[in-house]
C-alpha positions in Angstrom: 217.3 187.3 128.8 214.1 189.3 129.1 212.6 188.4 125.8 213.2 184.7 126.3 211.6 184.9 129.6 208.5 186.6 128.1 208.2 184.0 125.5 208.4 181.4 128.2 205.5 182.9 130.0 203.3 183.4 126.9 203.8 179.6 126.0 201.9 179.1 129.3 198.2 178.3 128.5 196.9 181.0 130.8 199.7 183.5 131.1 198.8 186.1 128.3 195.3 185.7 128.3 195.0 186.4 131.9 196.9 189.6 131.5 194.7 190.5 128.5 191.5 189.9 130.6 193.1 192.0 133.5 194.0 195.0 131.4 190.3 194.9 129.9 188.8 194.7 133.4 190.9 197.7 134.6 190.1 199.8 131.4 186.3 199.1 131.9 186.6 200.2 135.7 188.4 203.2 134.6 185.6 204.2 132.1 182.9 203.5 134.7 184.6 205.8 137.2 185.3 208.7 134.8 181.6 208.7 133.6 180.4 208.7 137.1 182.6 211.6 138.0 181.2 213.5 134.9 177.6 212.9 135.6 177.9 213.8 139.3 179.8 217.1 138.7 177.0 218.1 136.3 174.3 218.0 138.9 175.8 220.9 140.8 175.3 223.1 137.9 172.3 225.3 137.8 170.1 226.0 134.8 170.4 229.4 133.1 166.7 229.6 132.1 163.4 228.3 133.3 162.8 226.0 130.3 160.6 223.6 132.4 158.0 225.8 133.8 156.0 226.9 130.5 152.7 225.8 129.4 152.4 224.4 125.9 149.1 224.8 124.1 147.8 222.8 121.4 146.1 224.5 118.3 142.7 224.3 120.1 144.0 226.1 123.2 144.1 223.3 125.6 146.8 222.8 128.0 149.3 220.4 126.7 151.4 220.3 129.9 150.2 221.4 133.1 153.6 222.8 134.3 154.4 226.6 133.5 157.4 226.8 131.1 159.0 229.6 129.4 158.8 230.0 125.6 160.9 232.2 123.1 159.4 235.7 122.4 158.1 235.9 119.0 158.2 239.1 117.2 155.1 241.1 117.4 153.2 238.4 119.4 152.9 238.8 123.2 149.3 237.9 123.5 148.0 235.3 125.9 146.6 232.3 124.0 143.1 232.6 123.1 140.5 230.1 124.4 142.4 229.6 127.6 142.0 231.3 131.0 145.7 231.5 131.9 147.5 234.5 132.7 150.6 235.4 130.6 153.9 237.0 132.0 156.9 238.2 130.4 159.9 237.7 132.8 162.2 240.4 132.4 161.8 240.8 128.7 161.4 244.2 126.9 158.4 244.4 125.2 158.8 246.3 121.8 155.3 246.1 120.7 153.5 249.5 120.4 150.1 248.5 119.4 147.6 245.9 120.4 147.2 247.3 124.0 151.0 247.0 124.7 153.2 249.7 125.8 157.0 249.8 125.2 159.0 250.4 128.4 161.4 253.3 128.0 164.6 253.4 130.3 167.4 255.4 131.2 170.5 254.4 129.5 172.7 255.5 132.7 170.7 252.9 134.9 172.7 249.9 133.4 175.7 251.6 135.1 174.2 251.5 138.4 175.3 249.0 141.0 172.0 249.3 143.0 168.5 250.8 142.6 165.1 250.5 144.3 161.9 248.8 142.9 158.6 249.6 144.3 155.9 247.3 143.3 152.2 248.0 143.9 149.3 245.6 143.7 146.6 247.7 142.3 142.9 247.2 143.3 140.4 246.1 140.9 136.6 245.6 140.1 136.4 241.9 139.8 135.2 242.2 136.1 136.4 238.7 135.2 135.8 236.8 138.5 133.4 234.4 137.0 135.7 233.5 134.2 138.7 232.7 136.3 136.8 230.9 139.0 135.1 228.7 136.6 137.9 227.9 134.2 140.8 227.7 136.7 143.6 225.0 135.3 145.0 222.4 137.5 148.1 222.9 139.5 151.3 221.1 138.3 151.6 217.2 138.9 155.1 218.1 139.9 153.9 220.2 142.8 152.7 217.2 144.7 153.5 217.8 148.3 157.0 216.2 149.2 159.4 216.6 151.9 161.3 219.8 151.8 164.9 220.2 151.9 166.0 219.7 155.4 168.7 221.5 157.2 171.3 220.6 159.9 170.9 220.6 163.5 171.8 224.2 163.7 168.7 224.9 161.9 170.6 227.1 159.2 171.4 226.1 155.4 174.7 227.0 154.2 174.9 229.9 151.6 176.1 228.5 148.4 177.5 231.7 146.9 179.3 233.8 149.2 179.7 237.7 149.3 183.3 237.5 148.6 182.6 235.9 145.3 180.0 238.3 144.2 182.5 241.0 145.0 185.0 239.4 142.9 182.5 238.8 140.1 181.7 242.7 140.3 185.4 243.4 139.9 185.7 241.5 137.1 182.8 243.1 135.3 184.5 246.6 135.7 184.5 249.6 137.9 181.0 250.3 139.9 179.7 253.7 138.9 178.3 255.9 141.7 174.6 255.1 142.6 172.4 257.8 141.3 169.5 256.1 143.0 167.3 257.4 146.0 170.3 256.9 148.3 173.3 259.2 148.6 176.8 257.8 148.4 177.2 257.8 152.2 174.0 255.8 152.6 175.2 253.3 149.9 178.6 253.0 151.6 176.8 252.2 154.8 174.9 249.7 153.2 177.7 247.9 151.6 179.9 248.0 154.8 177.0 246.3 156.6 176.6 243.6 154.0 180.3 242.7 154.4 180.4 243.0 158.3 177.5 241.1 159.5 179.4 237.9 159.5 178.1 236.0 156.5 179.2 232.3 156.2 182.2 232.1 154.0 182.9 229.4 151.7 186.2 227.7 152.0 185.9 225.3 149.1 186.3 225.8 145.4 184.7 228.7 143.6 181.6 227.9 141.9 180.9 228.6 138.3 178.9 231.6 137.1 175.6 230.0 136.5 173.9 232.9 134.9 171.2 235.4 136.0 168.4 234.8 138.5 165.7 235.6 135.9 166.2 234.9 132.3 165.2 238.3 130.4 164.4 236.3 127.5 161.9 233.8 129.0 158.1 234.5 128.4 155.8 232.6 131.0 152.2 231.6 131.0 150.6 231.3 134.4 147.6 229.7 135.5 145.2 230.0 138.4 145.5 227.5 141.4 143.2 224.8 141.6 143.3 223.2 145.0 141.1 222.3 147.9 141.6 225.4 150.1 141.0 227.6 146.8 141.7 231.3 147.5 143.1 230.5 151.1 145.8 228.2 149.7 149.0 227.9 151.9 151.4 225.7 149.9 153.5 224.2 152.7 150.7 223.8 155.1 147.6 222.6 152.8 147.2 219.2 151.1 146.8 220.1 147.4 145.1 216.7 146.3 143.9 213.7 148.0 142.6 210.4 147.0 139.8 210.2 149.8 137.9 212.7 151.7 139.8 214.0 154.6 138.7 215.6 157.9 141.5 218.2 157.5 143.0 219.4 154.3 146.3 220.3 156.1 149.5 218.4 156.8 150.4 217.3 160.2 153.8 219.0 159.8 155.0 221.7 157.3 155.7 219.9 153.9 156.4 221.7 150.9 156.2 220.9 147.2 159.6 220.0 146.0 159.1 222.5 143.2 157.5 225.6 144.3 153.7 226.1 142.9 153.8 228.0 139.5 150.3 229.2 139.9 148.5 232.3 141.2 146.0 232.2 143.9 142.8 233.9 143.1 140.9 236.3 145.1 137.5 235.5 146.7 134.5 236.5 144.9 133.5 240.0 145.8 137.0 241.0 147.3 137.6 244.4 148.0 140.2 246.7 149.3 140.7 246.2 153.0 139.6 248.9 155.4 142.3 251.1 156.6 143.8 251.0 160.0 142.4 251.8 162.9 139.0 251.2 161.3 139.8 247.6 160.7 140.2 247.0 164.5 136.5 247.1 164.9 135.2 245.8 161.5 136.3 244.2 158.4 134.9 243.3 154.9 133.1 240.0 155.4 133.8 238.9 151.7 137.5 239.3 152.1 137.7 236.2 154.5 134.2 234.5 154.0 134.2 230.9 153.7 131.5 228.2 154.9 133.4 227.1 158.3 133.6 230.7 159.3 130.0 231.3 158.4 129.0 228.4 160.7 131.4 229.6 163.4 130.0 233.2 163.5 126.4 231.8 164.3 127.7 230.6 167.6 129.7 233.7 168.8 128.4 237.0 170.1 131.6 238.8 169.8 131.8 238.5 166.0 128.6 239.9 164.2 127.9 239.9 160.4 126.3 243.3 159.6 125.5 243.6 155.7 129.1 243.4 153.9 130.9 244.0 157.3 132.1 241.6 160.1 132.1 243.6 163.2 133.6 243.2 166.6 131.9 244.9 169.6 133.9 246.7 172.0 134.9 244.5 175.0 133.0 241.3 173.5 135.3 238.4 173.3 135.7 234.6 173.5 136.1 235.4 177.5 133.0 235.6 179.3 132.5 239.1 180.8 134.9 240.6 178.3 138.6 240.7 177.6 139.2 244.0 179.7 138.0 242.1 182.9 140.1 239.2 181.8 143.3 241.5 181.6 142.5 243.2 184.9 142.3 239.8 186.6 145.7 239.0 185.3 147.1 242.4 186.6 145.5 241.8 190.1 147.0 238.3 190.2 150.7 239.3 189.3 151.0 243.2 189.7 154.7 242.9 188.4 153.3 242.4 184.9 153.6 245.9 183.7 152.1 245.7 180.1 153.9 247.7 177.6 156.9 248.4 179.9 158.1 245.3 181.7 156.2 243.1 179.0 156.6 244.1 175.3 156.5 240.8 173.0 153.9 238.3 173.8 153.2 234.9 171.9 149.5 234.1 172.0 148.9 230.3 171.2 145.8 229.4 169.3 144.6 232.8 167.9 141.0 232.9 169.1 139.2 236.2 168.6 142.2 238.7 168.6 140.4 240.7 171.3 143.3 239.9 173.8 145.9 241.1 171.0 143.7 244.2 170.3 143.5 245.2 174.0 147.3 244.6 174.7 148.1 246.7 171.7 146.6 249.6 173.3 149.0 249.2 176.2 151.9 249.2 173.8 152.3 245.3 173.7 153.1 243.6 170.6 151.4 240.2 170.4 152.0 237.6 167.8 149.3 235.2 167.3 150.2 231.6 166.4 147.3 230.1 164.3 147.7 226.5 164.5 147.1 224.2 161.4 144.0 222.6 162.9 142.1 226.1 163.0 139.9 225.3 159.7 137.9 228.5 160.8 140.9 230.5 159.9 140.7 233.0 162.7 144.4 233.9 161.9 143.2 235.2 158.6 140.7 237.2 160.4 143.3 238.7 162.6 145.6 239.7 159.8 142.7 241.2 158.0 142.0 243.4 161.2 145.6 244.4 161.2 147.1 242.2 163.9 150.3 240.1 163.7 149.8 236.5 163.1 151.4 233.3 161.5 150.2 229.8 160.6 152.3 226.9 161.8 151.8 223.3 162.8 152.8 222.8 166.8 153.4 219.1 167.2 156.9 217.6 166.5 159.1 220.4 165.0 160.4 223.7 166.8 158.6 226.8 166.2 160.6 229.0 163.9 161.8 231.4 166.7 165.1 231.5 168.7 165.4 230.7 172.2 164.5 233.0 175.1 162.9 236.0 173.2 159.2 236.1 174.3 158.5 238.2 177.5 155.2 236.3 178.0 153.2 233.4 176.5 149.6 233.3 176.6 147.1 230.5 175.9 143.5 231.4 176.7 140.9 229.0 176.8 143.5 226.4 176.2 142.9 222.9 175.2 146.5 221.9 174.2 147.6 218.6 176.0 150.8 220.0 177.5 151.4 216.9 179.7 151.4 214.4 176.7 154.4 213.0 174.9 156.7 213.7 177.9 155.8 217.4 178.0 157.4 218.1 174.7 155.2 221.1 173.8 155.6 222.7 177.0 159.3 222.2 176.8 159.3 224.0 173.4 157.5 226.9 175.5 160.4 226.7 177.9 162.9 227.1 175.0 161.4 230.4 173.6 160.3 231.8 176.9 162.7 234.5 178.3 164.4 233.7 181.6 162.1 235.3 184.3 159.2 235.4 181.7 155.6 234.7 182.3 153.3 231.8 181.1 149.6 232.6 181.3 147.3 229.7 181.0 143.4 229.9 181.2 141.3 226.7 181.0 137.7 225.6 181.4 136.5 222.9 183.6 140.0 221.0 183.8 139.8 217.3 184.9 141.6 216.5 188.1 143.8 214.0 186.6 145.1 216.4 183.9 145.6 219.2 186.4 147.7 216.8 188.6 149.7 215.7 185.5 150.3 219.4 184.6 151.3 220.5 188.0 153.7 217.5 188.1 155.3 218.6 184.7 155.5 222.3 185.8 157.4 221.4 188.9 159.6 219.1 186.8 160.8 222.1 184.8 161.0 224.2 187.8 158.2 226.9 186.7 157.0 228.7 189.7 153.4 229.2 189.9 152.7 232.7 190.9 148.9 232.7 191.2 146.1 230.5 190.6 142.4 231.9 190.4 139.1 230.8 189.1 137.6 234.1 187.6 133.8 233.9 188.8 132.8 236.1 185.7 134.7 234.3 182.8 134.5 231.1 184.8 138.1 230.4 183.4 140.6 228.9 185.9 143.7 231.3 185.2 147.3 230.1 186.2 150.5 232.3 186.0 153.7 230.6 186.0 157.3 232.2 185.6 160.2 230.5 184.1 163.5 230.4 186.5 166.1 233.0 186.2 169.2 230.8 187.2 170.3 227.3 186.8 170.6 226.7 190.5 167.0 225.6 191.0 167.6 222.7 188.2 170.2 221.3 190.6 167.8 221.0 193.5 165.5 218.6 191.7 165.1 215.1 193.1 164.2 213.4 189.8 166.4 214.8 186.8 163.6 214.4 184.4 163.4 215.9 182.0 167.3 215.9 181.8 169.5 219.0 181.0 170.2 219.2 177.3 173.7 218.3 176.0 176.2 220.9 175.9 176.4 220.9 172.0 172.7 221.5 171.7 172.0 224.7 170.1 168.9 226.2 171.6 168.4 228.7 168.7 168.4 225.9 166.1 164.6 226.0 164.9 164.2 225.4 161.2 163.2 221.9 160.5 164.5 221.0 163.8 162.4 218.3 166.0 161.4 219.3 169.5 163.8 218.0 172.4 162.6 216.7 175.7 165.4 218.4 177.5 165.8 221.5 179.5 168.3 224.1 178.1 170.4 225.9 180.7 169.8 229.4 181.5 172.7 231.9 180.4 174.8 232.9 183.4 177.8 234.9 182.1 177.3 238.6 181.4 178.3 238.3 177.8 175.6 235.8 177.0 172.0 236.9 176.1 169.4 236.2 178.3 171.1 237.5 181.6 169.3 240.6 182.0 165.8 241.8 181.2 165.6 244.2 178.5 164.7 248.0 179.2 161.3 249.2 179.2 159.5 250.0 176.0 160.3 252.1 174.0 163.7 252.7 175.4 164.7 249.1 174.4 164.3 249.9 170.7 167.4 252.3 170.9 169.5 251.0 173.8 171.4 247.7 173.7 172.6 245.2 176.3 176.1 244.6 177.4 176.2 241.2 175.8 175.6 242.8 172.4 179.0 242.9 170.5 177.6 244.3 167.4 176.2 247.4 168.9 177.9 249.7 166.4 176.6 247.7 163.6 173.1 247.8 164.9 173.2 251.7 165.4 174.6 252.2 162.0 171.9 249.9 160.2 169.3 251.9 162.2 170.5 255.3 161.2 171.0 254.0 157.6 167.2 252.9 157.3 165.9 256.1 159.0 167.6 258.0 156.4 166.1 256.0 153.6 162.6 255.7 154.9 162.5 259.5 155.8 164.0 260.7 152.6 162.6 258.1 150.1 160.0 255.8 151.4 157.7 258.1 153.1 157.8 261.0 150.7 159.4 259.9 147.2 157.6 256.9 146.1 154.1 257.8 146.0 153.1 255.0 148.4 149.7 255.7 150.2 150.8 254.9 153.8 147.3 255.4 155.2 146.7 252.1 153.3 149.6 250.3 154.7 149.4 248.3 158.1 150.9 244.9 157.7 154.6 245.1 156.5 157.2 242.4 156.1 160.8 242.9 155.7 161.9 239.8 153.7 165.6 239.9 154.7 166.0 241.7 157.9 169.4 242.0 159.7 168.9 244.0 162.9 165.6 245.2 162.4 166.6 248.7 161.4 163.7 249.1 158.7 161.2 248.3 161.1 162.7 250.3 163.7 162.6 253.4 161.2 158.9 252.5 160.7 158.1 252.6 164.3 156.6 256.2 164.3 154.2 254.9 161.6 151.1 253.0 162.3 152.3 249.8 161.2 153.6 246.6 162.4 156.6 244.8 160.6 157.3 241.1 160.4 161.2 240.8 160.2 162.1 237.7 158.3 165.8 236.4 159.0 166.5 233.8 155.9 167.9 230.6 157.3 171.1 230.9 155.1 172.0 234.4 156.5 173.7 235.2 159.9 171.3 234.5 162.9 170.5 238.0 164.2 166.8 237.3 164.9 167.4 237.3 168.7 168.7 241.0 168.5 165.5 242.0 166.7 163.4 240.5 169.6 165.6 242.2 172.1 164.8 245.7 170.4 161.1 244.8 171.1 160.3 243.8 167.5 158.8 240.7 165.9 160.5 238.2 163.6 160.9 234.6 162.4 163.2 232.3 160.6 162.3 231.3 157.0 163.7 229.7 153.8 162.5 231.7 150.7 162.8 228.8 148.7 159.6 227.7 150.1 156.2 229.3 150.8 155.7 231.5 153.9 153.4 230.4 156.6 150.5 232.8 156.1 147.4 233.2 154.2 147.2 234.8 150.6 146.6 238.4 150.8 148.1 239.0 154.2 150.5 241.9 153.7 150.1 245.5 152.5 154.0 246.1 151.9 156.8 243.8 151.2 160.4 245.0 151.5 163.2 243.1 149.9 166.7 244.5 150.3 169.3 242.3 148.4 167.2 239.2 148.8 167.4 237.8 145.2 171.1 238.4 144.9 171.6 236.2 148.0 169.4 233.3 146.9 170.8 233.5 143.4 172.0 229.8 143.5 170.1 228.4 146.5 166.5 228.2 145.2 165.5 225.6 142.5 162.9 228.1 140.9 163.9 231.7 141.9 160.8 232.8 139.9 158.9 231.0 142.6 159.8 233.8 144.9 158.0 236.2 142.8 154.9 234.1 142.7 154.9 233.6 146.5 155.2 237.6 147.0 152.1 237.7 144.5 150.3 235.2 146.9 151.0 236.9 150.2 150.6 240.6 148.9 147.2 242.2 149.0 145.8 243.7 145.8 146.6 247.5 146.2 149.7 246.5 148.1 153.4 247.5 147.4 156.7 245.8 147.2 160.0 247.7 147.4 162.8 245.7 145.9 166.4 246.8 146.4 169.0 245.1 144.8 171.9 245.1 142.1 171.0 246.2 138.8 171.8 242.9 137.1 168.9 241.5 139.3 166.5 244.3 138.8 166.9 244.9 135.1 165.3 241.3 134.1 162.9 241.8 137.2 161.3 244.8 135.8 158.9 242.6 134.0 158.8 239.7 136.3 155.5 240.2 137.3 153.7 241.9 134.6 151.3 239.5 133.1 149.4 241.1 130.6 149.5 244.9 129.6 146.6 247.1 129.4 148.5 250.4 128.2 146.9 252.8 130.8 149.1 255.9 131.7 149.1 257.2 135.3 148.9 260.9 135.0 149.5 261.3 139.0 153.1 260.0 138.7 155.9 262.0 139.9 157.6 264.4 137.4 159.8 262.6 134.8 158.3 259.3 135.9 156.6 256.8 133.2 154.0 254.6 134.5 152.5 251.7 132.7 149.4 249.9 134.0 149.2 246.2 133.6 146.2 243.9 134.7 148.5 242.3 137.2 151.6 244.4 137.9 152.4 247.7 136.2 155.6 249.2 136.1 156.7 252.9 137.0 160.1 253.9 136.0 161.3 257.1 137.5 163.9 258.1 134.9 165.2 261.1 137.1 165.8 258.9 140.2 166.1 255.5 138.7 163.2 254.2 140.5 161.0 251.3 139.4 157.5 250.9 140.5 155.3 248.1 139.7 151.5 248.2 140.4 149.4 245.2 140.6 145.7 245.3 139.4 143.1 242.7 139.6 140.2 244.0 137.4 141.3 242.4 134.0 142.2 239.0 135.8 139.8 238.2 138.7 
């Protein structure tokens, strides 16, 4: 019966063909869906090498492709191409050449068994023998590095970590039993470090386990580097500056932070005549003019009396400042207006908007006040760079539409001297951002010249709407500045008494600490009220606040353990066992800070530390500020907001292993470290041996074969023209020294 029914349907003119067409369409749909699934899954995989960042050269030495790309190592040939001015680097490779100016690198065979070891990198000073060659023949920046919008993050301002600590621990277990660390740290220090790494509350991945996509740095890759050729030249800030423009612009900087999709794979050269910066505290009163000189600064100096060019130096006469009558008179007038402002005790952390002449910062530093200068993007004179050269904390950032990279309620006071910022514009958005980052009960010090009546009335109305109490208003006869001091409320009760609820209270789900690529909000965040909330009580006086912790801090034991951990390492190894000349170190950066323990351990030294909390790590930055230390949010897949040659020492503890699968070009982090580190500066890298082994040559661009006779016993030192490597065989220490004499 069934067969007969089938033949009857087949006899119909449309029955069989309709079914065949239907089956064919379904098959095509299945093939399309399957191919789409395969292509989408392949996008998630990460490259195992950096095959797209090598420069290919023609026979005549011309650049064939502007992007730096790796090439396979050829036996007996590790020389830079002749006829071209690019700088060659071997990333993680092991040079076997013993002739031609190259030195083979010997290693301890037991080092491969260690789970962690320290790397110290020093940028060595040079004499500038090839400055003319580099400046005149610098190649163009990669076309792929045109400015594009960077990766945005969610409303919380934090990017989720793609590879979790638990997965990395499983990977280690699969590789075998981890041997004891015979590094600088003893077993107790190592256990403390691993315990803290697992207990700080790193985000956990609940999805499927990701594939092992290979090492961070390809040990077989060979790189050819070029010098950056951009509008800002040797002051290049990749996420701030416009690299190329089709027409002449008034400003070569973006309105907001905008990073290239692919990090720049080029090296920023030094200015002609660059020399090693003067040591602290001599740098407070004078700096080498050639290290910061450019035409706009030269024109600015001619109009100022507090900055004088004297031979090769730029001097800053004592008590001379942008404030007429001197900065000491200015600070004394503030003290008279509000005696409760006890600099160095009640007030420890200050944000200075605008970064004028740094005299305000220098004077407060003598009172144990740590002031962070916010250099605005429109400051084409680059006074923030002058501040960094003098040894004062400073960062560069746009200040227009997005939140500043700081948590809420962390600054004890905010200062804007000779301020020309239109606080009342755009619904008071900029002032509301100050309200977000100012501590409850904190002070806002504003000084202006010849304020218009209309602007003064608008500002007074805005201050009243956010319930800031004006404590004092005085026109200083000497400085001719109108100084106003406001105080932020300490409780929410005053907000309820407002007749007009403008600006409104922020929604309950609005996170005040979300700051990375988060737009400014035109609303008021409520002030913490419960005792377990941060911000309900003022910190202890300095320096007591560094070692005492408030009741709201639930991780008190972890903070204490981390502090003791870094004190032991710093005192036993960093200060004595690595050959670092600490008299030349002033500006320090901790590239992956947790609770500020490294900075606390260095507090007896004459240094300041910028604690960077990566956006993919647990948010502990508020705790760092609570201790009286400075810090900032940052994503190391992008360039940092500072000038080249800003820091004397970089400290990276497990930074690369945490960024293993996040950054498109992990080698770009090395390039960024080279940009912000001064010639003669140091970098200390602590990470797993799987990361450090290929990293040993990650910044050695061209060998010179010099041996350092001053090295520690048992240490082998190889000097190279950009970075040199010191491997201490008896302690498992890797030291890289950056030179400039053969390059710049």
